DRENLUM-331954 format. One record per atom (N, C-alpha, C): residue in one letter; atom name; y, x, z. Coordinates in steps of 0.05 Angstrom, whole numbers, plus 5000, padded with zeros to 4 digits. Layout:
// residues N
   residuo   atomo   north   east     up
         A      CA       Y      X      Z
...
END
This chain:
// residues 231
   residuo   atomo   north   east     up
         X       N    2972   6234   5784
         X      CA    2982   6241   5807
         X       C    3001   6230   5819
         X       N    3001   6224   5847
         X      CA    3021   6202   5859
         X       C    3043   6223   5877
         X       N    3064   6212   5879
         X      CA    3087   6229   5895
         X       C    3087   6208   5921
         X       N    3081   6222   5941
         X      CA    3083   6204   5965
         X       C    3110   6222   5984
         X       N    3128   6201   5998
         X      CA    3146   6205   6011
         X       C    3145   6198   6039
         X       N    3140   6216   6057
         X      CA    3129   6204   6088
         X       C    3153   6207   6105
         X       N    3159   6188   6119
         X      CA    3177   6182   6136
         X       C    3170   6171   6164
         X       N    3174   6190   6183
         X      CA    3157   6191   6212
         X       C    3174   6173   6231
         X       N    3168   6158   6251
         X      CA    3188   6136   6268
         X       C    3203   6154   6288
         X       N    3211   6142   6308
         X      CA    3234   6148   6325
         X       C    3222   6177   6340
         X       N    3243   6196   6340
         X      CA    3243   6215   6354
         X       C    3225   6241   6336
         X       N    3213   6233   6311
         X      CA    3200   6253   6296
         X       C    3212   6262   6274
         X       N    3202   6285   6258
         X      CA    3217   6294   6236
         X       C    3194   6298   6217
         X       N    3200   6313   6198
         X      CA    3178   6319   6172
         X       C    3155   6334   6185
         X       N    3160   6349   6202
         X      CA    3135   6370   6216
         X       C    3113   6349   6219
         X       N    3114   6325   6233
         X      CA    3101   6308   6244
         X       C    3074   6299   6221
         X       N    3077   6302   6204
         X      CA    3066   6294   6175
         X       C    3048   6320   6171
         X       N    3051   6341   6178
         X      CA    3035   6367   6168
         X       C    3006   6367   6159
         X       N    2996   6352   6178
         X      CA    2961   6351   6179
         X       C    2956   6329   6150
         X       N    2970   6309   6153
         X      CA    2968   6285   6129
         X       C    2972   6295   6102
         X       N    2997   6315   6104
         X      CA    3007   6334   6080
         X       C    2986   6345   6069
         X       N    2972   6362   6087
         X      CA    2952   6377   6073
         X       C    2930   6360   6060
         X       N    2922   6337   6069
         X      CA    2902   6320   6055
         X       C    2904   6310   6036
         X       N    2929   6297   6033
         X      CA    2941   6287   6003
         X       C    2945   6307   5987
         X       N    2951   6334   5992
         X      CA    2959   6357   5975
         X       C    2926   6363   5962
         X       N    2911   6363   5981
         X      CA    2886   6376   5975
         X       C    2871   6354   5952
         X       N    2885   6329   5954
         X      CA    2872   6310   5936
         X       C    2884   6312   5910
         X       N    2905   6327   5905
         X      CA    2919   6335   5884
         X       C    2942   6317   5880
         X       N    2957   6305   5902
         X      CA    2976   6288   5904
         X       C    3004   6312   5912
         X       N    3028   6297   5904
         X      CA    3052   6305   5911
         X       C    3063   6294   5938
         X       N    3058   6316   5964
         X      CA    3069   6301   5983
         X       C    3101   6311   5996
         X       N    3116   6291   5998
         X      CA    3144   6304   6011
         X       C    3152   6290   6035
         X       N    3144   6302   6060
         X      CA    3152   6295   6083
         X       C    3185   6297   6087
         X       N    3198   6276   6099
         X      CA    3223   6276   6099
         X       C    3240   6269   6133
         X       N    3255   6284   6139
         X      CA    3264   6285   6160
         X       C    3291   6273   6163
         X       N    3297   6246   6176
         X      CA    3318   6233   6177
         X       C    3342   6245   6193
         X       N    3364   6239   6182
         X      CA    3391   6251   6198
         X       C    3392   6246   6224
         X       N    3403   6270   6242
         X      CA    3404   6265   6268
         X       C    3375   6272   6283
         X       N    3355   6277   6273
         X      CA    3326   6284   6284
         X       C    3320   6309   6276
         X       N    3305   6323   6289
         X      CA    3285   6352   6286
         X       C    3313   6368   6278
         X       N    3307   6384   6254
         X      CA    3319   6402   6245
         X       C    3350   6396   6233
         X       N    3352   6366   6237
         X      CA    3376   6355   6221
         X       C    3386   6341   6243
         X       N    3384   6345   6270
         X      CA    3388   6333   6297
         X       C    3426   6332   6297
         X       N    3434   6350   6280
         X      CA    3462   6353   6285
         X       C    3480   6335   6262
         X       N    3463   6329   6245
         X      CA    3473   6311   6225
         X       C    3482   6286   6224
         X       N    3506   6278   6227
         X      CA    3508   6243   6233
         X       C    3492   6224   6227
         X       N    3490   6208   6240
         X      CA    3470   6183   6229
         X       C    3488   6153   6232
         X       N    3500   6150   6213
         X      CA    3522   6125   6212
         X       C    3501   6099   6202
         X       N    3519   6079   6198
         X      CA    3508   6055   6178
         X       C    3496   6059   6159
         X       N    3466   6053   6155
         X      CA    3459   6058   6128
         X       C    3451   6089   6122
         X       N    3455   6109   6138
         X      CA    3449   6139   6134
         X       C    3417   6140   6128
         X       N    3402   6123   6143
         X      CA    3370   6133   6140
         X       C    3361   6124   6111
         X       N    3370   6097   6113
         X      CA    3363   6086   6078
         X       C    3373   6109   6056
         X       N    3399   6111   6059
         X      CA    3412   6132   6035
         X       C    3395   6160   6040
         X       N    3385   6168   6060
         X      CA    3367   6202   6064
         X       C    3344   6196   6046
         X       N    3335   6166   6051
         X      CA    3305   6166   6031
         X       C    3312   6168   6001
         X       N    3329   6145   5994
         X      CA    3334   6146   5961
         X       C    3348   6170   5958
         X       N    3361   6178   5967
         X      CA    3373   6209   5958
         X       C    3351   6226   5954
         X       N    3329   6227   5974
         X      CA    3307   6249   5971
         X       C    3296   6241   5948
         X       N    3282   6217   5940
         X      CA    3274   6209   5920
         X       C    3284   6216   5895
         X       N    3313   6216   5886
         X      CA    3331   6220   5865
         X       C    3338   6250   5861
         X       N    3340   6261   5891
         X      CA    3343   6291   5892
         X       C    3321   6305   5874
         X       N    3294   6293   5884
         X      CA    3270   6303   5874
         X       C    3263   6295   5850
         X       N    3274   6278   5830
         X      CA    3268   6269   5808
         X       C    3237   6256   5809
         X       N    3232   6241   5835
         X      CA    3207   6231   5838
         X       C    3205   6205   5819
         X       N    3179   6198   5809
         X      CA    3170   6175   5793
         X       C    3142   6172   5810
         X       N    3141   6147   5805
         X      CA    3109   6140   5815
         X       C    3105   6141   5842
         X       N    3122   6130   5857
         X      CA    3130   6143   5886
         X       C    3116   6120   5907
         X       N    3104   6125   5927
         X      CA    3091   6111   5945
         X       C    3108   6127   5964
         X       N    3125   6102   5983
         X      CA    3139   6115   6001
         X       C    3133   6103   6035
         X       N    3129   6114   6049
         X      CA    3107   6112   6068
         X       C    3132   6113   6091
         X       N    3130   6088   6109
         X      CA    3143   6084   6137
         X       C    3129   6087   6163
         X       N    3125   6095   6178
         X      CA    3116   6096   6205
         X       C    3135   6084   6225
         X       N    3124   6063   6245
         X      CA    3140   6057   6264
         X       C    3166   6045   6259
         X       N    3188   6063   6271
         X      CA    3218   6057   6270
         X       C    3221   6057   6236
         X       N    3216   6077   6224
         X      CA    3217   6081   6195
         X       C    3216   6062   6176
         X       N    3196   6036   6181
         X      CA    3192   6018   6170
         X       C    3214   6002   6159
         X       N    3240   6011   6179
         X      CA    3261   5993   6176
         X       C    3277   6004   6150
         X       N    3284   6030   6150
         X      CA    3297   6044   6128
         X       C    3279   6046   6104
         X       N    3255   6051   6108
         X      CA    3243   6056   6084
         X       C    3239   6026   6069
         X       N    3235   6004   6083
         X      CA    3234   5982   6071
         X       C    3262   5970   6057
         X       N    3279   5982   6066
         X      CA    3305   5970   6052
         X       C    3307   5996   6023
         X       N    3301   6020   6032
         X      CA    3302   6038   6004
         X       C    3282   6032   5983
         X       N    3261   6022   5989
         X      CA    3243   6015   5970
         X       C    3256   5998   5947
         X       N    3272   5982   5952
         X      CA    3284   5967   5930
         X       C    3309   5979   5921
         X       N    3318   5998   5931
         X      CA    3336   6014   5911
         X       C    3326   6036   5899
         X       N    3301   6047   5905
         X      CA    3289   6057   5887
         X       C    3280   6050   5856
         X       N    3275   6030   5856
         X      CA    3274   6012   5833
         X       C    3251   6021   5815
         X       N    3251   6027   5789
         X      CA    3222   6033   5775
         X       C    3213   6064   5783
         X       N    3221   6076   5797
         X      CA    3209   6096   5812
         X       C    3186   6088   5835
         X       N    3194   6063   5843
         X      CA    3170   6060   5864
         X       C    3139   6049   5847
         X       N    3122   6058   5872
         X      CA    3096   6052   5856
         X       C    3081   6031   5882
         X       N    3093   6041   5910
         X      CA    3084   6021   5930
         X       C    3097   6029   5958
         X       N    3099   6007   5971
         X      CA    3105   6017   5999
         X       C    3082   6014   6015
         X       N    3075   6032   6038
         X      CA    3062   6031   6052
         X       C    3076   6032   6085
         X       N    3070   6014   6100
         X      CA    3080   6015   6124
         X       C    3058   6026   6150
         X       N    3064   6046   6169
         X      CA    3047   6050   6181
         X       C    3052   6047   6215
         X       N    3038   6025   6220
         X      CA    3046   6008   6250
         X       C    3075   6007   6246
         X       N    3085   5995   6233
         X      CA    3115   5999   6229
         X       C    3130   5968   6232
         X       N    3150   5974   6246
         X      CA    3174   5947   6242
         X       C    3177   5948   6209
         X       N    3178   5917   6212
         X      CA    3181   5909   6183
         X       C    3214   5899   6183
         X       N    3229   5907   6166
         X      CA    3259   5899   6164
         X       C    3260   5870   6158
         X       N    3282   5856   6168
         X      CA    3291   5832   6166
         X       C    3314   5833   6162
         X       N    3324   5816   6128
         X      CA    3356   5816   6125
         X       C    3373   5808   6151
         X       N    3391   5819   6163
         X      CA    3407   5816   6181
         X       C    3400   5819   6210
         X       N    3376   5835   6214
         X      CA    3366   5835   6239
         X       C    3362   5873   6245
         X       N    3355   5881   6267
         X      CA    3354   5915   6268
         X       C    3328   5910   6283
         X       N    3325   5941   6278
         X      CA    3299   5949   6297
         X       C    3297   5936   6319
         X       N    3317   5931   6339
         X      CA    3308   5925   6364
         X       C    3309   5892   6363
         X       N    3307   5877   6344
         X      CA    3315   5846   6343
         X       C    3285   5836   6351
         X       N    3284   5824   6367
         X      CA    3260   5807   6370
         X       C    3237   5816   6386
         X       N    3242   5839   6395
         X      CA    3223   5848   6420
         X       C    3246   5858   6445
         X       N    3226   5859   6468
         X      CA    3245   5864   6490
         X       C    3257   5895   6486
         X       N    3288   5899   6483
         X      CA    3299   5916   6478
         X       C    3317   5923   6505
         X       N    3323   5913   6525
         X      CA    3342   5916   6543
         X       C    3337   5948   6551
         X       N    3309   5951   6558
         X      CA    3308   5987   6571
         X       C    3311   6004   6553
         X       N    3317   5995   6524
         X      CA    3321   6016   6501
         X       C    3348   6018   6501
         X       N    3361   5992   6504
         X      CA    3394   5994   6502
         X       C    3403   6011   6525
         X       N    3391   6006   6552
         X      CA    3400   6018   6577
         X       C    3393   6051   6573
         X       N    3374   6057   6558
         X      CA    3372   6086   6556
         X       C    3388   6096   6536
         X       N    3395   6084   6515
         X      CA    3418   6097   6498
         X       C    3443   6096   6511
         X       N    3453   6078   6530
         X      CA    3472   6075   6544
         X       C    3471   6103   6562
         X       N    3453   6105   6574
         X      CA    3452   6125   6598
         X       C    3455   6158   6581
         X       N    3449   6155   6561
         X      CA    3445   6184   6543
         X       C    3461   6187   6523
         X       N    3483   6182   6524
         X      CA    3503   6186   6506
         X       C    3503   6177   6475
         X       N    3494   6152   6474
         X      CA    3481   6139   6451
         X       C    3457   6149   6438
         X       N    3441   6164   6453
         X      CA    3410   6171   6437
         X       C    3388   6159   6454
         X       N    3371   6154   6447
         X      CA    3342   6151   6454
         X       C    3324   6167   6461
         X       N    3316   6180   6486
         X      CA    3301   6202   6487
         X       C    3275   6193   6490
         X       N    3262   6215   6477
         X      CA    3234   6215   6480
         X       C    3218   6204   6504
         X       N    3195   6185   6502
         X      CA    3181   6183   6531
         X       C    3172   6206   6540
         X       N    3162   6203   6567
         X      CA    3148   6223   6582
         X       C    3117   6218   6575
         X       N    3099   6246   6578
         X      CA    3076   6240   6569
         X       C    3055   6212   6572
         X       N    3068   6204   6597
         X      CA    3049   6170   6604
         X       C    3050   6152   6585
         X       N    3079   6154   6565
         X      CA    3079   6135   6547
         X       C    3059   6134   6525
         X       N    3045   6153   6527
         X      CA    3027   6160   6498
         X       C    2995   6148   6509
         X       N    2995   6140   6528
         X      CA    2971   6136   6545
         X       C    2956   6110   6527
         X       N    2931   6112   6524
         X      CA    2915   6092   6506
         X       C    2923   6086   6483
         X       N    2927   6114   6470
         X      CA    2936   6115   6436
         X       C    2920   6131   6422
         X       N    2896   6144   6439
         X      CA    2875   6158   6421
         X       C    2887   6189   6421
         X       N    2906   6195   6429
         X      CA    2918   6225   6432
         X       C    2900   6240   6455
         X       N    2896   6264   6447
         X      CA    2892   6285   6463
         X       C    2909   6291   6478
         X       N    2908   6305   6503
         X      CA    2928   6319   6514
         X       C    2942   6342   6504
         X       N    2932   6357   6485
         X      CA    2935   6378   6464
         X       C    2957   6360   6445
         X       N    2949   6338   6436
         X      CA    2966   6323   6416
         X       C    2990   6312   6423
         X       N    2988   6300   6450
         X      CA    3015   6294   6456
         X       C    3031   6316   6470
         X       N    3021   6339   6467
         X      CA    3037   6359   6481
         X       C    3052   6369   6457
         X       N    3036   6372   6433
         X      CA    3043   6379   6402
         X       C    3069   6358   6399
         X       N    3062   6334   6400
         X      CA    3080   6312   6394
         X       C    3107   6315   6403
         X       N    3108   6317   6435
         X      CA    3134   6319   6451
         X       C    3145   6353   6448
         X       N    3132   6366   6439
         X      CA    3148   6394   6432
         X       C    3165   6393   6411
         X       N    3157   6374   6390
         X      CA    3175   6372   6366
         X       C    3194   6352   6367
         X       N    3188   6329   6390
         X      CA    3204   6310   6390
         X       C    3232   6314   6394
         X       N    3256   6303   6385
         X      CA    3281   6299   6389
         X       C    3294   6269   6394
         X       N    3318   6271   6413
         X      CA    3325   6244   6419
         X       C    3334   6232   6396
         X       N    3329   6204   6388
         X      CA    3337   6188   6370
         X       C    3361   6176   6370
         X       N    3377   6176   6347
         X      CA    3403   6163   6344
         X       C    3404   6139   6347
         X       N    3419   6127   6363
         X      CA    3420   6101   6378
         X       C    3428   6080   6355
         X       N    3452   6089   6349
         X      CA    3457   6071   6328
         X       C    3441   6058   6305
         X       N    3424   6078   6299
         X      CA    3411   6068   6282
         X       C    3385   6048   6283
         X       N    3389   6039   6309
         X      CA    3366   6024   6324
         X       C    3378   5996   6324
         X       N    3404   5996   6320
         X      CA    3418   5965   6323
         X       C    3430   5960   6302
         X       N    3431   5976   6279
         X      CA    3443   5964   6258
         X       C    3429   5949   6240
         X       N    3440   5922   6229
         X      CA    3426   5901   6218
         X       C    3413   5914   6189
         X       N    3391   5903   6184
         X      CA    3381   5914   6155
         X       C    3395   5893   6135
         X       N    3396   5906   6107
         X      CA    3406   5892   6091
         X       C    3385   5895   6066
         X       N    3380   5873   6058
         X      CA    3350   5875   6038
         X       C    3365   5843   6013
         X       N    3367   5861   5997
         X      CA    3373   5841   5969
         X       C    3357   5820   5962
         X       N    3324   5826   5971
         X      CA    3310   5803   5968
         X       C    3288   5810   5986
         X       N    3263   5793   5989
         X      CA    3248   5800   6009
         X       C    3226   5817   6002
         X       N    3219   5835   6022
         X      CA    3203   5858   6018
         X       C    3177   5848   6006
         X       N    3169   5821   6010
         X      CA    3146   5814   6005
         X       C    3137   5814   5972
         X       N    3163   5821   5956
         X      CA    3166   5812   5927
         X       C    3155   5842   5914
         X       N    3152   5862   5934
         X      CA    3146   5890   5925
         X       C    3120   5895   5933
         X       N    3103   5908   5918
         X      CA    3073   5917   5927
         X       C    3077   5936   5951
         X       N    3054   5933   5968
         X      CA    3051   5938   5996
         X       C    3027   5943   6008
         X       N    3023   5963   6030
         X      CA    2999   5961   6044
         X       C    3017   5961   6072
         X       N    3007   5943   6095
         X      CA    3008   5948   6116
         X       C    2986   5965   6130
         X       N    2986   5983   6149
         X      CA    2968   5995   6161
         X       C    2972   5992   6189
         X       N    2949   5975   6200
         X      CA    2955   5970   6230
         X       C    2934   5985   6249
         X       N    2949   6005   6262
         X      CA    2931   6019   6287
         X       C    2922   6000   6305
         X       N    2897   5995   6311
         X      CA    2881   5973   6325
         X       C    2890   5979   6358
         X       N    2886   6003   6362
         X      CA    2887   6013   6392
         X       C    2924   6003   6408
         X       N    2933   5997   6381
         X      CA    2964   5989   6393
         X       C    2968   5955   6389
         X       N    2941   5941   6387
         X      CA    2935   5913   6387
         X       C    2929   5903   6357
         X       N    2908   5889   6355
         X      CA    2889   5883   6334
         X       C    2904   5871   6316
         X       N    2925   5855   6316
         X      CA    2938   5837   6295
         X       C    2962   5848   6291
         X       N    2974   5845   6269
         X      CA    3003   5848   6266
         X       C    3020   5823   6271
         X       N    3043   5829   6279
         X      CA    3053   5806   6296
         X       C    3080   5807   6277
         X       N    3097   5777   6289
         X      CA    3124   5782   6280
         X       C    3124   5777   6250
         X       N    3145   5797   6245
         X      CA    3150   5806   6214
         X       C    3129   5814   6199
         X       N    3118   5829   6213
         X      CA    3092   5841   6198
         X       C    3073   5820   6185
         X       N    3066   5806   6207
         X      CA    3046   5780   6203
         X       C    3059   5765   6181
         X       N    3083   5763   6177
         X      CA    3097   5741   6155
         X       C    3097   5757   6127
         X       N    3102   5783   6132
         X      CA    3104   5800   6109
         X       C    3071   5800   6098
         X       N    3056   5798   6111
         X      CA    3026   5798   6103
         X       C    3016   5769   6086
         X       N    3030   5751   6087
         X      CA    3028   5727   6073
         X       C    3034   5733   6044
         X       N    3044   5749   6038
         X      CA    3052   5754   6010
         X       C    3023   5764   5990
         X       N    3021   5754   5972
         X      CA    2997   5764   5951
         X       C    3000   5796   5944
         X       N    3027   5806   5949
         X      CA    3030   5831   5940
         X       C    3022   5855   5958
         X       N    3016   5843   5983
         X      CA    3013   5862   6005
         X       C    2981   5858   6014
         X       N    2972   5881   6024
         X      CA    2943   5878   6031
         X       C    2944   5887   6062
         X       N    2928   5886   6082
         X      CA    2924   5900   6109
         X       C    2902   5916   6112
         X       N    2905   5938   6125
         X      CA    2882   5960   6126
         X       C    2882   5970   6159
         X       N    2858   5960   6170
         X      CA    2861   5972   6198
         X       C    2851   5998   6207
         X       N    2863   6013   6221
         X      CA    2858   6039   6226
         X       C    2853   6045   6263
         X       N    2824   6055   6268
         X      CA    2815   6052   6296
         X       C    2832   6074   6308
         X       N    2851   6076   6310
         X      CA    2864   6094   6333
         X       C    2897   6082   6342
         X       N    2914   6102   6354
         X      CA    2937   6088   6364
         X       C    2960   6091   6348
         X       N    2982   6088   6358
         X      CA    3006   6082   6344
         X       C    3013   6114   6332
         X       N    3000   6127   6336
         X      CA    3014   6159   6323
         X       C    2989   6171   6305
         X       N    2973   6153   6284
         X      CA    2957   6164   6269
         X       C    2957   6192   6256
         X       N    2985   6201   6253
         X      CA    2987   6226   6239
         X       C    2974   6249   6259
         X       N    2978   6245   6281
         X      CA    2966   6269   6301
         X       C    2931   6260   6312
         X       N    2929   6234   6311
         X      CA    2906   6225   6320
         X       C    2884   6225   6303
         X       N    2889   6217   6277
         X      CA    2869   6211   6256
         X       C    2882   6218   6226
         X       N    2898   6240   6228
         X      CA    2904   6252   6204
         X       C    2886   6257   6178
         X       N    2861   6258   6175
         X      CA    2848   6260   6158
         X       C    2845   6230   6139
         X       N    2836   6211   6160
         X      CA    2832   6180   6160
         X       C    2855   6169   6144
         X       N    2881   6180   6155
         X      CA    2908   6168   6149
         X       C    2913   6174   6114
         X       N    2907   6199   6112
         X      CA    2917   6209   6087
         X       C    2894   6195   6061
         X       N    2867   6193   6078
         X      CA    2849   6174   6052
         X       C    2861   6146   6051
         X       N    2867   6140   6072
         X      CA    2881   6110   6062
         X       C    2910   6102   6051
         X       N    2921   6129   6056
         X      CA    2944   6135   6034
         X       C    2940   6135   6011
         X       N    2923   6156   6001
         X      CA    2909   6157   5976
         X       C    2895   6133   5960
         X       N    2887   6119   5982
         X      CA    2876   6099   5962
         X       C    2891   6071   5957
         X       N    2919   6073   5979
         X      CA    2937   6055   5973
         X       C    2952   6062   5944
         X       N    2952   6082   5935
         X      CA    2959   6090   5910
         X       C    2948   6079   5892
         X       N    2927   6071   5894
         X      CA    2912   6060   5875
         X       C    2905   6032   5867
         X       N    2922   6015   5888
         X      CA    2925   5986   5892
         X       C    2941   5977   5872
         X       N    2932   5952   5858
         X      CA    2946   5937   5838
         X       C    2968   5925   5844
END
């Protein structure tokens, strides 16, 4: 039995994993979706430097989990990748779902056109507001799924997007799986492509868009379950 800790990307909380959690638990696994500080039901919790990394490590330790697969979607790949090292021998595998890959000394916004994001944060008192429905076009989501996603979305604490990652050693030294959502681009790029040069990481494609926990939750649960069996 594997323990999964699931962390969604910007604007989302633990609730975003509901359908995936059901699939994992039906398969006999333990699944713990986690809301990061400053989001969803924790929207009033402060999120300073390192807070999201500590959120993940503290959850694993608080629950006394072993044989952990820690899963990060989108933005959450950055704190998940940092937390994985700190989990130590509790870790079984890292899984990144169409995620940003942490690079020591660089932030979530490093390496991609971020001026509009920084401008949005400055215009909204330090938070990054969710996009309007048009921002989800072409991602394999129904209108109902977009409505559900936005109904639960909260603004993301901007400071977490610009703080540099701290990695004691390269993430490629840990065992991992990268899930590439193909409607969001067919090939991993940047730090994700570099990570996949490691013999300890494998790539899995999923024919959907950037939010598979909504568009393809059953398939995502099956891939996560299979990843736990990787050597």
